[in-house]
ZAMARGU-4260 file (C-alpha; in steps of 0.2 Angstrom, whole numbers, plus 5000, padded with zeros to 4 digits):
<rodrens>
0) 4931/5045/5104 | 4948/5044/5113 | 4953/5029/5103 | 4948/5037/5087 | 4958/5053/5088
5) 4970/5048/5075 | 4955/5045/5062 | 4950/5063/5065 | 4968/5069/5063 | 4969/5058/5047
10) 4953/5066/5040 | 4959/5084/5044 | 4976/5081/5037 | 4969/5074/5020 | 4957/5088/5019
15) 4971/5101/5022 | 4981/5092/5009 | 4968/5093/4996 | 4964/5111/4999 | 4981/5118/5001
20) 4988/5106/4987 | 4977/5115/4974 | 4977/5133/4981 | 4994/5136/4990 | 5008/5144/4981
25) 5021/5133/4973 | 5038/5136/4965 | 5038/5141/4946 | 5050/5129/4939 | 5054/5125/4921
30) 5045/5109/4914 | 5037/5105/4931 | 5027/5121/4933 | 5010/5118/4941 | 5012/5099/4939
35) 5023/5100/4955 | 5007/5100/4965 | 5006/5081/4961 | 5020/5079/4974 | 5007/5080/4987
40) 4997/5065/4980 | 5009/5054/4969 | 5024/5053/4981 | 5013/5052/4997 | 5004/5037/4989
45) 5021/5028/4987 | 5026/5032/5005 | 5009/5025/5011 | 5013/5009/5000 | 5030/5007/5008
50) 5021/5008/5025 | 5008/4996/5021 | 5019/4983/5013 | 5031/4984/5027 | 5017/4981/5039
55) 5012/4966/5028 | 5030/4959/5029 | 5031/4961/5048 | 5015/4951/5050 | 5020/4938/5038
60) 5036/4936/5048 | 5026/4935/5064 | 5015/4922/5057 | 5030/4911/5052 | 5037/4913/5070
65) 5021/4910/5079 | 5010/4901/5066 | 4994/4911/5072 | 4982/4914/5058 | 4977/4931/5065
70) 4994/4938/5059 | 4991/4931/5042 | 4975/4940/5041 | 4984/4957/5044 | 4998/4953/5032
75) 4985/4949/5018 | 4975/4965/5022 | 4990/4976/5022 | 4996/4969/5006 | 4979/4973/4998
80) 4979/4991/5004 | 4997/4993/4999 | 4993/4987/4981 | 4978/4999/4981 | 4988/5014/4985
85) 5002/5008/4973 | 4989/5008/4959 | 4984/5026/4963 | 5003/5030/4964 | 5005/5023/4946
90) 4990/5032/4939 | 4995/5049/4947 | 5013/5046/4941 | 5007/5043/4923 | 4997/5059/4923
95) 5012/5068/4930 | 5024/5060/4917 | 5012/5065/4903 | 5014/5084/4907 | 5033/5083/4911
100) 5040/5070/4900 | 5028/5070/4886 | 5021/5052/4888 | 5011/5042/4901 | 5024/5029/4901
105) 5043/5031/4897 | 5057/5018/4898 | 5062/5023/4916 | 5069/5010/4928 | 5058/5016/4943
110) 5042/5016/4932 | 5047/4998/4926 | 5051/4993/4944 | 5034/4999/4950 | 5026/4988/4937
115) 5036/4973/4942 | 5032/4976/4960 | 5014/4977/4956 | 5014/4961/4947 | 5024/4952/4961
120) 5010/4957/4973 | 4996/4952/4961 | 5005/4935/4960 | 5004/4935/4979 | 4985/4936/4978
125) 4984/4923/4965 | 4995/4911/4975 | 4983/4913/4990 | 4968/4910/4979 | 4976/4894/4972
130) 4978/4885/4990 | 4962/4880/4999 | 4970/4874/5016 | 4971/4889/5028 | 4987/4885/5037
135) 4996/4879/5021 | 4990/4895/5012 | 4996/4906/5026 | 5013/4898/5027 | 5016/4898/5008
140) 5010/4916/5007 | 5021/4922/5021 | 5036/4915/5013 | 5032/4922/4996 | 5028/4939/5004
145) 5046/4941/5011 | 5052/4938/4993 | 5040/4950/4986 | 5045/4964/4998 | 5064/4961/4993
150) 5059/4962/4975 | 5050/4979/4979 | 5065/4986/4988 | 5077/4981/4974 | 5067/4987/4959
155) 5060/5003/4967 | 5074/5009/4979 | 5090/5001/4973 | 5091/4999/4955 | 5084/5016/4950
160) 5099/5024/4960 | 5112/5014/4951 | 5106/5018/4933 | 5100/5033/4923 | 5083/5038/4929
165) 5071/5053/4926 | 5065/5052/4944 | 5072/5065/4957 | 5085/5057/4968 | 5089/5043/4956
170) 5102/5040/4943 | 5112/5056/4948 | 5096/5067/4948 | 5095/5079/4963 | 5081/5074/4975
175) 5067/5087/4980 | 5077/5099/4990 | 5078/5118/4993 | 5079/5120/4974 | 5061/5114/4971
180) 5053/5109/4988 | 5053/5125/4997 | 5046/5129/5015 | 5029/5132/5008 | 5028/5115/5000
185) 5035/5107/5015 | 5020/5114/5025 | 5009/5103/5014 | 5020/5089/5009 | 5024/5082/5027
190) 5006/5083/5033 | 5001/5074/5017 | 5013/5060/5021 | 5006/5058/5038 | 4988/5060/5033
195) 4988/5048/5019 | 4998/5035/5029 | 4984/5036/5043 | 4971/5034/5030 | 4979/5018/5024
200) 4980/5012/5042 | 4962/5016/5044 | 4957/5006/5028 | 4968/4992/5035 | 4959/4992/5052
205) 4942/4990/5043 | 4948/4976/5032 | 4955/4966/5046 | 4939/4968/5056 | 4929/4963/5041
210) 4940/4947/5038 | 4938/4942/5056 | 4919/4944/5056 | 4919/4933/5040 | 4930/4920/5049
215) 4918/4920/5064 | 4903/4918/5052 | 4911/4904/5043 | 4915/4895/5060 | 4897/4897/5066
220) 4891/4890/5049 | 4902/4875/5051 | 4897/4873/5069 | 4878/4874/5064 | 4881/4861/5050
225) 4890/4849/5062 | 4875/4851/5075 | 4862/4848/5061 | 4872/4832/5055 | 4872/4826/5073
230) 4854/4829/5076 | 4850/4820/5059 | 4860/4805/5064 | 4851/4804/5081 | 4834/4805/5073
235) 4838/4791/5062 | 4843/4780/5076
</rodrens>
């Protein structure tokens, strides 16, 4: 139980976020109105994505430095979780856009950058699936993962700040501040960021354990096949 305290915390924070996200008071602002509640879900998904993709990058670099496949496993699993929450982030963002901008998708640099980022990481999975040799797959994937992370930073964090964007904090628009993110919302938003990030970490841990169990099973199967082949040869002799 002592080792799993953070899982209990994650569950409590997410439940708190969901309940307070729908029931707590929010600022009554033009255009945003009640849709501002999506801040607790949409923005936190993107922050969780940044955490997961950063973890994936770190472990890809660690693999390139030490050439240990266990680091590649973590990098791969973290990228999967990052893509999962990014899809949720895009869907929740489209819903929010429909009620504030009038359409599910508009020509916004951050929206387009999110789509490009998602395609870049989907290409990462395609690349892994195209290479059969484990070590070669890990090396190529690790190098590509570094470039994919750079693409993500450029198209989501840098370009939207240099061009016109409808998103807060980009293209000259003010970020969420005392104008719209008051103390009541901060009491939900910050725990939501921590809670969803911990949930992402929890999913990552489960995926890594699953992949390692599959690797052990494959190793045992290969060993059994080798032993069976040896016994067959011995019997023939």
